[in-house]
N, C-alpha and C positions, 0 to 999 in steps of 0.2 A: 671258835671254829665250829663248835656244835650248834651254836645259835645261828650262824651263817648257813650251815648245811640244812638245818631245820627250816629256816626262812626260805631257802631256795626250793626245798621239797614242797612246801605249802604253796609257793608261787607257781610251780609247775602244775600242781593239781588244779589250781585256780584257772590256769590257761587251758588245760585239757578239758576241764569241766564246761567251759564256755564255747567249745568248738561247735560249729554248725554242721548239720548233716547236709550233704549235697542233694540237689534235686534229682529225681529219677526221671527217666524219659522212656516212652514206649512207642514203637512203630508197628503198624499192622502191614504186613507184606502179603500181597495176594498174587495169584497167577492162575492160569488155566491150562489144561491139557486138551488140545483140540485135534480133530482129525486132519485138518489142513491149515497151514498158516502161511502168510506171505508178508514181506516187508512192504510198508506203504511209503512211497517216496513223493516228495513235492519238488517241482522245478524251482520254486522260490519259497523261502521261509518268511519273507515279509513282502508286502505289496503296498506301495504308497500311491494312493489315488489322487493326491494333490489337494490344492486349496480351491474351494468353490464358494461363490457368493450365494446367499439365500435365494436370489432371483433365478439361479440355475436350476432350482428344484421347482419345476412347473406343475407337477401333478403328484398326488399321493401315490406311493408304492410304484413309482416309475423311475427307473434308473436315469441318472444324469449321463447322457450318451458320451460326452467327452471324458468322463472319468473312468471309462471301461478299460480294464487291463486284463491280459490273459495269464494263466498259469496252468500247469498240468499236474495230475496225480496219477501215479503208476504203481504197479505191483512188481516185486522182484523177490528173488531168493525163496520161492515157494517150496514148502516141504510138507510131506505127508502122503496120504494115499486117497486121492479123490475117487468117487464112484460115479458111474454114468448117471447123468440127470441131476446131480447135485449142483448147487449154485454157490458161487462166491460173489461178494459185492463189497462195496465200501459204504459204510453208514456214516452220514454226516451229522455232526453234533455241534452245538454251540448255543450260547444265550442269544435270544432274540428280543426285539422290542415287544412290549405287551400287546397282544392282539394281532401281531404281524409275524407269523412264524417263518417268513421268508426274508426278513430284514434282520441280519445279524448285527448285534451291538453288545460288546462285553460290558461288564460292571464298571470298568475303569474309564469308559468313554464319558465325556461330559455333555454331549449333545443329547437332549431329551427325546428327539424324534428322528434322528438321522443315523443310518447304519449302512450295511453293505448287502446288496443282493447278488447272488451267484447263480449262474446258469451255464449249461453246456454251450460251447461255441456253435455246435451243430443245431441247437434248438434255443436260440437266445431269448425267447419269450417264455421258456419253461423254467421258472425259478425254483431253486432247490430250497426245501424247508428243513429245519432241524428234525432229525429222525428219518429222513429219506434215505433210501438205498440207491446208490448209483454204481455205474460200471458193473452191472450184473452180468455174469458170465456163467454159462452152463458147462459142466464137464462132459465132453462128448466122446473123447477117445477111450477111457478117461486117462488123462496124464496131467502132470503138473504144468506142462506148457500150455494147457488150456487156460491157465490163469497167469502164469509167469510172463511178464512183459506187457500185460494189458495196460492201456493208458486212456485217460479221458482228459481232453483240453477244456478248461472252464474259463469263464470270464467273471470278473467282479466289478461292480459299479456302486457308486454312492447312490442312496435313495432316502427319501423321507417318508415317514408314515403319514404325514399330513403337511400341508403348507400353511404358513411359511415355514421353511426349514429353520430350526433353532441353531444359533451359533454355538460352536463347541467342537470338541474333538471326537473322533470315531476310533474305537479300538475294538476290533471284532475278531477274537480268536475263534477259529473254526477247526474242529477235530475230524479227521477222516480215519475211520477204524475198519480194519479188515473183518469181514464176517463170512462164515462158511456154514452151509446147512445142506 
């Protein structure tokens, strides 16, 4: 019995001694305290511009007209204390094709020269570049309703940075962020 107990104790120490430590994980959490903030809302979270043949892309940096579809971006639930003359806007961000800051194409797209161009419906030839501020609104009253409910209707179209258009997929994540100054 003593031999069995001694063998069992040695076996338990052997198992405990070979236990592996679990991996550690760390997350960095950030945030900001700002004078005014608003929720940014999109009328659509995905937009399918369809399938197009390379021949549809007739000129570099020119949208394929038939591929154009509309969506809107708006502000809601604004909070804070605006001051007269201060400005709110949406800052547009996203990855673009090299040398073409108005043609958005994410890292997961497989086409080497095709992406998406975005412009306001009211100014269809004014293409938005990454880093641009849109929907700029001044606080005039000042009150939160100077910003709350503001909306801009945009249109997105396929475009190539050069012709012929390369065959492949387009995946263009575009971020609209509220900014106040």
